[in-house]
N, C-alpha and C positions, 0 to 999 in steps of 0.2 A: 356419488354415489350413496354415501354413508353421511350422515348429518353430523359425526364426530369429526371426521375427516376435515369437512366444510369451517366448522367451530374452530377447530386448530388452526387453519389456516391463515382463518379472520385475525385472533391473536399476534398471529406470526407478522401480519403482513403491517398490523397496528404498531407493534413495538420497531420494526424494519421502519417505517416512514419517522415515526419518534426519532430513531437515532441519526435517519438521513437527513433531518431538518436540522439536528443538533451540527452535525457534520457539516453540513452548506453555509449555515451563519458563523461557525467557526471559522471555516477557510477564506470565508470573505474579508472577515475583519485581519485576517492575518495575510490575507494577499496586500490589503492598501497598506497595513504598515511596512512589510517588506519591500513592495515596489515603492513605495517615497524613500525609504531608505537607501535602497540600490542607487539611486540616482545621485544622493548626497555623497555613497561611496566613491562612485566612479568619478564624478568631480573631484573628491580629497585625493583619490589615489593617482590621478594626472598632475594635479597642483605639488603631492607631497613627491611624487616621483616613486609611489610604492607599489612593488609587484604583491606582496601580502594583502595591500587591500585593494589592489584589482582583483587580484585572485578571489576574495573576499567577497567585491561586486560581483565576478564572475559567478560564484557561487549564489548570491544573491539573485542574480538575472534567471539563474536557473532553479532557485527557490518560487520566484514570483512566477515563473513559468510552470513551476510543479504545481503551485498552489490555482493558479489560473486554469491551469488545463484539469487538477482536480475538480473544480468547481466545475467547469464544462461540464466535463464528465457525469458530475451528480445531478446535472440539468438535463443533459443528453438522457442521462439513463431515467429519467422521470417518463419520457415517452412512454405509451401505452404500447404492448405489443399488438402486432397486426399480422397479416397473412403472410407478407414476405420475410418478417424478424419475429417469428414465432415467441421468443423466451423476451421479447421487448430487445431495450438499447442498452441494459445493464453491462453487457461486457466491456461497453464503451471506456468505463472504470479504469479494467484491466489494460486497453491499450492505453489509457493516459499513465498508468505506471509502466507501461513497458518503455515508453518513451521518456518517462522520467530519468529511469535508469539508465540507458541509453546516453540522455544527455550529461548525465552526472558523469559518466565513464569517460563521454570526449572533452569535456571541461577540464577534468583530471589531466587527461593525459597533455592537451594544451598549456596547463599551468607546469607541468613537468618541464615541457619543452623551453618554454619561456624561462624558468629556474636555472635550467641546465646554462644558458649563455649568461645568465647574471651571476653565477658564481664565478666564472673567469674574469668577469670585469664589474663588481659591483657598484653600482652608481649610488649618486649622492641622494641620500634621502632625508627629509624633512621630518624628523622624529615626532616634533610636538605635535605637528599638526596631524601625524599617523596616530598618535596617539590618542587625542580628542575624539578622533573619527571611531577608532575603534571600541572606544569606551561608551560611546554614544549605539554604538553597532552592537554590541555585548547587551547594553540593557535591552533595546529592542528584542534582539534574537531572544533573549530569555522570558521575556513579556510574551511572545507569540508561543513559544514552546508551551508558555505554563498554560495561553488560552487554547493549543491544541488539545494539550494532557486533559483538561479540565471539561471542555466542552464537546470533543470527538472521541471517534471510537478508534484510539489509534493501535489497540492490540487486535482487533478482531479484522477491520476493514484495510485490505492490502493498499487501496488508494490514498486514504489519510495516513497509513503507516509511513509509505513512501515521502508524502509531505513533511510529514514530522521527523523522519531521518534528515533530510536536506534542510531544515531547521536547526537540528542539531550539530549536524555538521558545522554548519556557519557559526552557531555559538562557539565553538571548539575553534572557530578558525579565529574568532573574534579573540578568543585569549592567546592565538597565536600569535596575532598581528600588535596586541598589547604588549607582549613579552618582548618581540622584536623592537618595540620602538622604545621600550625601556633601555634595551641593550644600545641603540643606534643612540639615544638621547645621554647614556652615561659613560659608554666605552667608544661610540662612535662606529660600533661593528656593523657595516652596512651590509657584511654577509650576512646578516639575522634577516634580513629582510627576505631574501629566496629561500632560507631556511625554513622561516616560517611559512611560506606559500606553499613549500613541498610537503611539510605537514599535514594542510589543510587538503593538499592535493590526494595525500592516500587515503586521509578520511572521506573525502567525497567519492573516491574509487571502491572503495571497501563499500558505502552504502549502496553506491551505482549497480554494483556486482548482485550485491544481496537483492535490490527490488528487482532489477532485470530478469532473474534466476527465477524468483518467487513468481513475477507474474508469466514467462514463460513456461511455468510448470502449468499454471491456471489455462494456457492458452493451447497447450497439449493434451488437455484433458485430463492432467494428472491428477491423483488423489487428493483432497484435502487433506493439509496437513495433521490435522486434528482427527483424522476419523480413523480407526484402526480397521482394516479390509477383513482380516482375518475374526476379529471379533464380531463382526456384524454376519459373516458366514456361519458362523457359531451360533449365532441369535438365532437366524432363519431355521439353520438345520435342527434345531432344538425344539422350535414349535411342532406340536401335537400333528400329526395328520400330514406332515411335510414329510416326503420322500427322499427327494433331492433338490440340491438347490444349483442351477448352473445360469451362464451369461449374466454374472454380476458385475455392472459397473457401478462406480460412485466417481462423481466429479464437480468441478463446481462450475454454475454459470458466473457468478462472480465471488468475492472475495467472501460473503458472508450470505451466500445463496446455495449450499450444498443438494445435490441432486442424486437420485439411484434409480436405476433400472434393475431389474430380476424375473428370471423364470423359475417358478417352483413346479414340482411335482409333485401332485397331492394325493394320498390315498383317497379310493372311492369311498362317497357315502360322507365325506366331511362336508361340515358345514363351512362352505367357502368365503360366505360375508362376516361371519364369525371369526374368522380366522383371518382376513385381510384386516377389519379393523384392527384386532389385537397386534397385528405385525406393524399396521402403521401408527399405533398408539406406540408399540415399543420403539419403534425406530425415533419417532419424534423425543421421545422419552430420554432413551437412553445415548442417541447420537445426534440429536438435534438436527434431524434431516426429515423434512414435513413435506419435502416435494418429492414423491415417489411412484413409480408406475411399476406395478407387481402384476404378472401375468403367471395365472393357473393353469396347470395342465395336467388331464387325467390321460395316459396315452394318447389318440389323437384329437379329444377335445379339446379347444384352445378357447380361453376365456381371457379377456382383457379388462382389468379394474384400474382403477386409480382414483 
């Protein structure tokens, strides 16, 4: 309808694509690094008989799966909208984050279960081998965390944030494994191994619950966390010519794609085109919402505008 709205959407799309491509490239590099090291860690965990290493490898596996899923989600999300999926496939990113969260919770529970048995009969662990692999793991995790921080949008994009949280938990897991290895080498405390794995499991559980909760919120059409519903309502209400605001809905298609629909009752003789442009500009500028459907009505006259 209005040229203003078109130009705004275009620039929003351009920035979105730029961030999208950066996220994809970042995830791919991280995925390769994590997947390669995970194999090393599984072999090392078996050879040294270390649950801390194996639990870290389990976390690495969930990392590799998380990064792979996130990558798949970005690729899938690029598919164009069609008559069946009118919003396109962007929601797939949230499904990926949801599965990531769920995987993290399951892995952490399994580690708790394994560690519980080891507390009663701590097995012999080869401390030196465990130490070497943990240090390499720490270096890889720091590198991947740095790549994700620098190249990806870990603050706004839920999919990227879930991948980043996986890696962060891993990094702390490697630190735990190093401490446990030192205790085993110098004091022969084999019990340090299950203790370290429990600490890793707690970290995995916390980040898993957080990602799971956030993704469920988006899937339930919850209000985006950074949007103030009352402020939007007040902004619409104070526009000249607006009598009342009703049926206001704000939700997310995916983590960086908020949407809004609203019905406005307007006074007779109001220049609706001007009012519409003013509201759209305000919503985009003050609330970062550029995808909105505004319906204006005057008693019985209905008019749809987008």
